[in-house]
BATORDREN-42155 format. One record per residue (C-alpha): residue in one letter; x, y, z. Coordinates in Angstrom, 2 decimals. Layout:
<pts>
residu x y z
A X Y Z $
...
</pts>
This chain:
<pts>
residu x y z
M 126.97 135.17 102.80 $
A 128.59 138.62 103.45 $
T 128.69 139.57 107.20 $
D 129.79 143.09 106.71 $
K 127.41 144.61 104.43 $
L 128.66 148.29 105.07 $
E 132.14 147.37 103.70 $
K 130.43 145.84 100.45 $
W 128.99 149.39 99.82 $
R 132.16 151.31 100.65 $
G 133.29 153.40 97.51 $
Y 129.49 153.46 96.15 $
V 128.27 155.38 99.35 $
P 130.52 157.94 101.04 $
D 132.10 156.71 104.22 $
E 130.61 159.43 106.43 $
E 127.13 158.01 105.29 $
L 127.97 154.38 105.99 $
E 129.12 155.39 109.65 $
T 125.43 156.79 110.07 $
Y 124.23 153.45 109.27 $
R 126.78 151.55 111.50 $
K 125.56 154.10 114.39 $
A 122.19 153.28 114.04 $
G 122.96 149.36 114.14 $
F 121.60 148.71 110.63 $
A 123.03 146.42 108.05 $
Q 122.89 143.24 110.26 $
P 122.48 139.93 107.87 $
I 119.13 138.35 108.07 $
G 120.05 135.00 106.58 $
M 118.06 131.97 105.60 $
G 115.39 130.29 107.73 $
K 113.61 126.94 107.77 $
K 112.08 127.04 104.11 $
A 112.62 129.27 100.97 $
A 110.27 130.14 98.35 $
L 111.28 132.18 94.99 $
L 109.34 135.32 94.42 $
N 109.84 136.18 90.75 $
I 108.27 139.98 90.55 $
D 106.88 140.95 87.02 $
T 109.42 139.37 84.61 $
T 106.77 139.07 81.86 $
Y 107.62 140.15 78.16 $
M 106.31 143.86 78.90 $
F 109.17 144.30 81.18 $
V 112.11 142.16 79.84 $
D 111.46 142.57 76.07 $
P 112.40 146.00 74.69 $
A 110.01 145.69 71.96 $
Y 107.75 147.11 74.89 $
S 108.06 150.66 75.85 $
M 107.86 149.57 79.65 $
C 111.12 147.76 78.93 $
G 114.22 149.96 78.74 $
R 116.84 147.92 77.22 $
E 118.03 144.38 76.26 $
M 117.98 142.14 79.43 $
T 120.06 139.40 78.51 $
D 122.22 139.25 81.52 $
L 119.06 139.28 83.81 $
I 117.24 136.55 81.97 $
D 120.55 134.40 82.14 $
A 120.26 135.11 86.11 $
L 116.74 134.20 86.16 $
N 117.14 131.02 84.15 $
K 119.87 129.89 86.82 $
L 117.84 130.80 89.80 $
T 114.64 129.13 88.68 $
E 116.69 126.15 87.77 $
T 118.26 125.85 91.37 $
F 114.72 126.13 92.82 $
R 113.26 123.57 90.73 $
E 116.31 121.19 91.69 $
L 115.64 121.62 95.17 $
D 112.08 121.18 94.83 $
L 111.18 124.53 96.54 $
P 108.17 126.45 95.87 $
I 108.02 129.20 93.25 $
Y 105.99 132.15 93.06 $
Y 105.27 134.24 90.09 $
S 103.64 137.96 90.36 $
R 102.33 139.92 87.33 $
R 99.87 142.67 86.49 $
D 96.08 141.87 86.64 $
D 93.80 143.00 84.07 $
R 94.53 146.48 83.11 $
S 91.85 146.99 80.27 $
H 89.33 149.12 82.29 $
P 90.32 152.26 83.87 $
T 88.99 151.42 87.24 $
Y 91.20 148.44 87.44 $
R 94.34 150.71 86.50 $
G 93.43 153.32 89.09 $
V 95.98 156.08 89.73 $
W 98.14 154.62 87.07 $
N 95.57 156.66 84.76 $
Y 97.23 159.76 85.98 $
K 101.02 158.65 86.21 $
L 101.17 156.83 82.73 $
Q 101.14 159.00 79.50 $
E 99.17 156.56 77.66 $
P 97.27 154.09 80.04 $
D 94.86 152.87 77.47 $
A 97.58 151.78 74.96 $
F 97.27 148.47 73.47 $
Q 100.69 147.33 74.77 $
Y 99.74 148.38 78.31 $
A 96.19 147.44 78.50 $
R 95.35 144.66 76.05 $
D 98.20 142.93 74.41 $
P 97.87 139.33 75.49 $
K 101.74 138.66 75.39 $
A 102.62 141.45 77.45 $
D 101.68 139.48 80.63 $
Q 103.21 136.23 79.60 $
W 106.77 134.88 80.63 $
P 109.63 133.48 78.52 $
E 109.39 129.95 78.42 $
S 112.96 129.47 79.72 $
Y 111.94 130.53 83.31 $
G 108.23 130.85 83.28 $
P 105.79 129.26 85.67 $
R 104.78 125.54 85.31 $
P 101.36 124.02 86.39 $
Q 102.70 123.40 89.72 $
D 104.02 126.88 90.56 $
R 101.97 129.79 92.24 $
L 100.62 132.80 90.47 $
I 99.77 136.17 92.16 $
L 97.90 138.75 90.26 $
K 98.17 142.42 91.26 $
N 97.31 145.88 90.14 $
K 99.63 147.91 92.44 $
P 103.40 147.68 92.96 $
S 103.50 145.34 95.91 $
C 102.59 141.69 95.28 $
F 101.16 141.56 98.98 $
F 98.79 144.49 98.54 $
S 95.09 143.26 98.45 $
T 96.42 139.68 97.27 $
P 96.41 136.23 98.90 $
L 100.15 136.00 98.93 $
E 100.75 135.89 102.58 $
A 98.20 133.56 103.24 $
F 99.51 131.39 100.48 $
L 103.24 131.35 101.72 $
R 101.89 130.67 105.31 $
Y 100.22 127.55 104.16 $
D 103.41 126.52 102.31 $
E 105.36 126.95 105.79 $
V 107.57 129.37 103.95 $
D 109.58 131.96 106.26 $
T 112.36 132.82 103.78 $
L 111.77 134.71 100.53 $
I 114.35 134.81 97.50 $
I 113.41 137.81 95.59 $
C 114.12 138.36 92.02 $
G 112.37 140.62 89.11 $
V 111.72 144.06 87.76 $
S 111.74 146.84 88.57 $
T 114.11 147.22 91.52 $
S 113.05 150.59 92.30 $
G 109.34 149.92 91.87 $
C 107.62 146.58 92.48 $
V 110.76 144.76 93.64 $
R 111.14 147.19 96.36 $
A 107.67 147.33 97.12 $
G 107.41 143.54 97.60 $
A 110.55 143.32 99.69 $
V 109.57 145.87 101.98 $
D 106.11 144.32 102.52 $
A 107.77 140.78 102.98 $
F 109.74 142.67 105.77 $
S 106.45 144.28 107.04 $
H 104.79 140.52 107.15 $
N 108.02 139.33 108.97 $
F 109.51 137.12 106.04 $
R 113.23 137.02 105.85 $
S 114.12 138.44 102.37 $
I 117.12 137.91 100.13 $
I 117.29 140.24 97.15 $
V 119.45 138.54 94.34 $
A 121.31 141.76 92.86 $
D 121.98 139.95 89.41 $
A 118.50 138.71 88.88 $
C 116.71 142.20 89.50 $
G 116.59 144.88 86.84 $
D 115.62 148.37 86.32 $
R 115.34 150.86 83.63 $
S 117.59 153.02 85.58 $
P 121.03 151.58 86.52 $
Q 121.22 154.37 89.29 $
A 117.91 153.72 90.75 $
H 118.73 149.96 90.77 $
K 121.76 150.39 92.73 $
A 120.47 153.10 95.04 $
N 117.53 150.61 95.97 $
L 119.50 147.75 96.48 $
F 121.86 149.56 98.81 $
D 118.70 150.87 100.88 $
L 117.17 147.44 100.92 $
D 120.39 145.76 102.13 $
M 120.65 148.33 104.96 $
K 117.11 148.02 106.31 $
F 114.72 145.52 104.98 $
G 116.74 142.33 103.79 $
D 120.29 140.98 102.38 $
V 121.24 141.90 99.10 $
E 123.25 139.07 97.56 $
S 124.95 138.00 94.27 $
L 123.42 135.16 92.31 $
A 126.35 133.02 92.96 $
D 126.34 133.41 96.55 $
T 122.73 132.95 96.69 $
I 122.65 129.71 94.90 $
R 125.53 128.30 96.92 $
E 123.88 129.18 100.14 $
L 120.58 127.56 98.90 $
K 122.16 124.32 98.04 $
A 124.03 124.25 101.45 $
H 120.93 125.15 103.38 $
Y 118.34 123.32 101.48 $
G 120.03 120.61 99.45 $
</pts>
């Protein structure tokens, strides 16, 4: 994997800003540890199917990347975790989302049974792990950390939607719980390409490694194959 993260972002971030990260000593590679798990965050129909208002556009490239990444983990027999929203049918379950969303009680958001299912090509199998959440981070008020410790996982390969929201929240909390995190850029999506890239940059500087799908798969097979 790339060792000079600063050079990777040159041209997107002004040189003088990159030098402030160099001066502070950020942007060191974190790498993979003894055992990796895939953490697939919120890639349900609600967020990858443009028929839903929460999905900004077609996600063909993202879905292709999710398929390839999932296939790699299945080939290597490494654990796969999926997170999705918990029940949002009651105002108390939604909490402060009631204030941030224009129609928090809309059928699509609160009661559509398909919204929280996954496309079959990369969706969970019976042996996979499922985390239900009602806030952006899949660590917040969930048993995710305990499950990961039981599975002896020290490295999370993170993919999902949206990069600036739930993916970022999960990656920052993974860092806070002392997990190594690799965020797969091609396998993350956002309704805002600008927010997507800005958050990937910040995560790469301070909280984990942001890598391409091809580099991640290559490293997974070399490390755990």
